[in-house]
N, C-alpha and C positions, 0 to 999 in steps of 0.2 A: 415840458418833460416833467417827470414825476420822480422823486426821490423816495425809495422804499428800504434803502440799506440792507437789512438782514434779509428781507423777502427777495430782493434782486440779487443778493449773493447766493442764495439757496437755489433760486431758478437758473442763475448762470452757471452754478456748479454742475447741476442736473444737465443742462443742455450741453454744456462744454464736454462733459463727459461723453455724450452720445457723439457729439462732432468729432472729438479726439478718437473714440472708437472707429468712426466712420473715415478716417483718414488712413486706416490700414489698406493694405492691398484688397482689391475686390476679389471675393471669393465665389464660386459657383454655388447655387443653392444645394442644400444636403441631398435632395432629390435626384441631382444630376451629378454629383461627384463620382459615383460609382458607374455611371453611364446608363443607369436604370431610371424609368419613368413610373411614377406611381399611376395606376390606371384606376380612376374612380369606378364605383359600380352604379352611379346614376348622378342626379343632379337635382337642386332646389334653390328657388330663388328667395332671398330674404326680402321680402316685399314691405315688412312693417319697420323698416329703418328709416327715422325722419332726421333729415340733415340740417343743421345750423347754417350759419353764413360763414364764408371764407373769412378769416380774421388774421391780420399780421401784428405780432409783438416783436419789439427789439429789446435788446439788453446792451447796455454800455457799463462796462466794468473798467475802472481806473487803469489805463496804461494797457488795455487790452483791445482788440479788434471788436467792431461792433457785430453782434449776432443776431439774426433776425429769424423768427419763426412764423411761416405762413401755414394756418391750420384750419381744419375743419372737423367736426364731430357729429357722427350719426348715432342716434340712440332709438332703443325699442321703446314701446309704449310704457314700459314699467320704469323708464328712466335709466336703465342700464346701458352702458356704452357699448353700442355694437361695433363700431370702427371709428378710429380717429387717425386722420394723416396729418402728419407734421413733415414740411420741408423745412429744414434747418440750413440756413445759408450764412455763411461768414463775409466779411467785408473783403477778404481776399480772394473770393469767388468759389471756394470749396463749397460743396453742398451735399446733404444728407437726406434721404427720404426715409421716414420712419412711418409704420403701420402699427396701430394698436388694435389687437384683436382679442375677443374673449378666449378664455381657456376652453379646451375641448376641441382644438383643431389638431390635425395630424400634422405634426410638426416636420417630418421629413419631406413633406410635399412642398413646403414653402408657399408663397402666394404668388399667383400671376395677375398682372395688371395690362390693361389695354385701353387705350384711347380710342373712342369710337369704334370698338371691335377690330382694331387694325393690328399692328404688331404686338406681340406678347413680350412683355418684361417680367423679369422674375426677380423676387426678393426673398433672401432666405431667412427663416426665424432665426434671431441671435440670442434672445433670452426671455425669460418668463418671470412675472411676478405673481403674487397672490391671485389677482383677478384678470390679468391681462398677459398676452404674449406679444412680443415685439417682432416683427420682421423689418429688417432695415439694411441698407448699405448706401454706398456712394451713389449720389442721385445721377443717373445716366442723362447728360445733356440733350439727348435726342428724346427721351421721355418727357422732360421739362418743356421742350419745344412743342411737342404733341400736346401737352396739358395745357399750354398757353393758347393754343389756337383751337383746341378740341371742344365738345359740347359734354361729354361725359367719360368717366373713367371707371371701367368695369373692374371690379375685384373679384377673383376666384380663389377660394380657400378650400382646403379639404378637410371635412370634419372627422372625427374618430370612427364613424360609421362608414368611412371611404365615399361619401357622398360630397359633390363639389357644391359649395354654398356660394352664391353670386349676388352681390349687389353693385348699384351704379351710383357713382358720386357725381353731382352737377359741377361743371367746370365753367360755367357761364360767366362767374365773377373772379375766377381764379387768377388770371393774368392781370387784371385790374387791381387786385388786393396786392398780389406779388410785388408788382411794379410800382405801386402806389407808397404813400406815405403810411407809417404804422398807425395801428388805432392807439397803441400804447407803447411807450418807451420807458424803460426801468433803467436808472442810472444807480450806479454804486460810487460813492465819493469815498476817498480815503482821506481822513483828517488827521494830518500830522502835527 
């Protein structure tokens, strides 16, 4: 185990905020709340996205339950993040799925996910920062089961030109990494 003190505290606070936010009641994506569906004018594939490896990080804060994040990042040739997926799981079994996507997406459409092009799952956009927008919600256990046994996760987002942008994330190591030991554990010790 590695002791990072301030770094672990900062990471834990950021992740805890997102998990606490995820414990709120599920809400349907913005595009579905009023019963309407966004109809894209076309589609394009994001072929130039290169994905790293799935990685699991865990955080132990003194007196708190362990929090683990299984993640993968896809980047464009320029090094800019195209998509990052975080599955944040708490020791008590609650989980939150977060997708980080570049700005320039049509937020009302939300994001559609499907494993091996089967059942579609939706994530609403929840907030944006300077260079990314985050689509997140409580993780659907059925989606997690599909990801554990699937080959690829398709992500469909709608851009501001109302075109569906699609990319596929490899799932071949997802279950092994998710259920395995973390690559790194950050501990926060409180000295009294």
